[in-house]
C-alpha positions as CSV (number, residue, x, y, z in Angstrom):
1,R,11.2,-16.0,8.3
2,L,8.1,-14.4,6.9
3,E,8.0,-14.3,3.1
4,A,6.5,-11.0,2.0
5,P,6.5,-8.5,-0.9
6,S,9.0,-5.7,-0.9
7,L,8.4,-2.4,1.0
8,G,8.1,-0.6,-2.4
9,E,5.5,-2.9,-3.8
10,T,3.3,-2.5,-0.7
11,V,3.8,1.3,-0.2
12,R,2.8,1.9,-3.8
13,G,-0.3,-0.2,-3.3
14,L,-1.3,1.8,-0.2
15,E,-0.7,5.3,-1.5
16,K,-1.9,8.1,0.8
17,K,-3.5,5.8,3.3
18,P,-2.6,6.0,7.0
19,M,0.3,3.7,7.8
20,A,2.0,2.2,10.8
21,L,5.2,0.1,10.9
22,L,5.7,-2.9,13.2
23,I,9.3,-3.8,13.4
24,G,10.0,-7.4,14.4
25,P,12.2,-8.3,17.4
26,E,15.8,-9.4,16.8
27,G,15.6,-13.1,16.1
28,G,12.2,-12.6,14.3
29,F,8.6,-13.2,15.3
30,S,7.5,-16.6,16.6
31,E,5.2,-18.6,14.4
32,A,2.3,-17.8,16.8
33,E,3.0,-14.1,16.5
34,I,3.2,-14.3,12.7
35,E,-0.2,-16.0,12.5
36,F,-1.7,-13.4,14.9
37,I,-0.3,-10.5,12.9
38,K,-1.4,-12.0,9.6
39,S,-4.9,-12.6,10.9
40,H,-5.6,-8.8,10.7
41,K,-6.8,-7.9,7.2
42,S,-5.4,-4.4,7.4
43,V,-1.8,-5.7,8.0
44,H,0.5,-5.9,5.0
45,P,3.8,-7.8,5.8
46,V,6.8,-6.5,3.8
47,S,10.4,-7.4,3.3
48,L,13.3,-5.1,3.6
49,G,15.5,-7.5,1.6
50,A,17.8,-10.4,2.3
51,R,19.9,-8.7,4.9
52,I,19.1,-9.3,8.6
53,L,19.0,-5.9,10.3
54,R,19.0,-5.0,13.9
55,A,15.7,-3.7,15.2
56,E,17.0,-0.1,15.4
57,T,18.4,-0.2,11.8
58,A,15.3,-1.9,10.4
59,L,13.2,1.0,11.8
60,I,15.4,3.7,10.2
61,T,15.5,1.7,6.9
62,A,11.8,1.2,6.8
63,L,10.9,4.9,7.6
64,S,13.4,6.2,5.1
65,G,12.0,3.8,2.4
66,V,8.4,4.9,3.2
67,Q,9.3,8.6,3.0
68,I,11.1,8.2,-0.3
69,L,8.5,5.9,-1.9
70,S,5.6,8.2,-0.8
71,G,7.3,11.3,-2.1
72,D,8.0,12.8,1.3
73,G,11.7,12.3,1.1
74,K,13.2,15.3,-0.8
75,F,16.9,14.8,-1.1
76,A,17.7,17.1,-4.0
């Protein structure tokens, strides 16, 4: 399991910069994959919390979080 800051901490630190999300496979990334991903300086690993989510659910959760945190999610 990759220890990482929360999505909110990271999104607030990257305000208005282009962003892409890489959702891990069910079961998690291998150690080699984690090291490869972390070797790119533009990659910022984040955590969605303690729950283990299916890949499909993790994507929806992450996109919703990014939209809300960046001010794009207008729900009122």
